[in-house]
Structure formats: C-alpha cells, structure tokens
C-alpha positions, 0 to 999 in steps of 0.5 A, a space after each residue: 424935221 427938227 434935230 436939237 437938244 434942249 439945254 435945260 428944262 426947269 421948274 421955277 419956284 412959281 411952279 412955271 416950266 422954263 425951256 432954257 438955252 445956254 449961250 456965249 459969245 462963241 455960240 452967238 446967233 441972232 436973237 430972232 433965231 434963238 427965239 424961234 429955236 426956243 419956241 420949237 423946243 417948247 412945241 417938242 416939249 409939249 408934244 412929248 410930255 403933254 405939258 406946256 412950257 410957260 417961259 423960254 430963256 437964254 442964259 448967257 454964260 459971258 459975264 458981260 452979256 445979259 440973259 433974257 426970259 420971256 413968256 412963251 408967245 402963243 402966236 409964235 408957237 402956233 406959227 412954228 407948229 404950222 411949219 412942222 408938217 404932219 399937223 405940227 407934231 414934233 414927236 411924229 417928225 423925229 420920234 428917235 429924239 424924244 430922249 434928247 428933248 426931255 433930257 437935261 445937260 
C-alpha cells in the first residue's frame, strides 16, 4: 500500500506533464528514495487519470540547493509497478487516496 500526496502536477508549455515534489534541507532524504517516490507517484497518476507523466522533478525550496528534472524512467516505472501487488494497480491498493493523488498543494 502506498499512502502519499503529490505536491504538484503541472502541464508544461511543451504539453508535457510533470510530477513535482518540493524539498528542503529540513525534509531531505536520499536522492534514490526521492526518485523511487516520484516514480510511484507517476504510477498512481497514470492509474487514476489514464495519462502518463512525462517528467518527475524535485524543486528545492532552499536558495543554495539545486532542483532536478528528469524524464520518467520506464524501467524504474516497471520495477515500481511490479512491487505494487495486484498487478501494479496503485488505485486498487488504496482507492480512498484518489483525491489526494490528483489534488495539488
């Protein structure tokens, strides 16, 4: 079961969809954990909307820290989907979180 909330889903001028997570030094976690988290959110977004996210990004709220943006990694997405159980359907795992996943901060 995954219980989380996407910070922001945005449509870019390029018509791409990005899943965004806001971070600060106070909320810091390992980069690979954040990457995994964002790909799980991308899976949930796809399950709930039927649309794929194109990008995942971390927007760092600290002025001195850098932000990152990367293309959704299909291999990592598939790996995360396999770990979800029930065929990888995130919505089946926690249907009550649907509102949380598609809602923005």
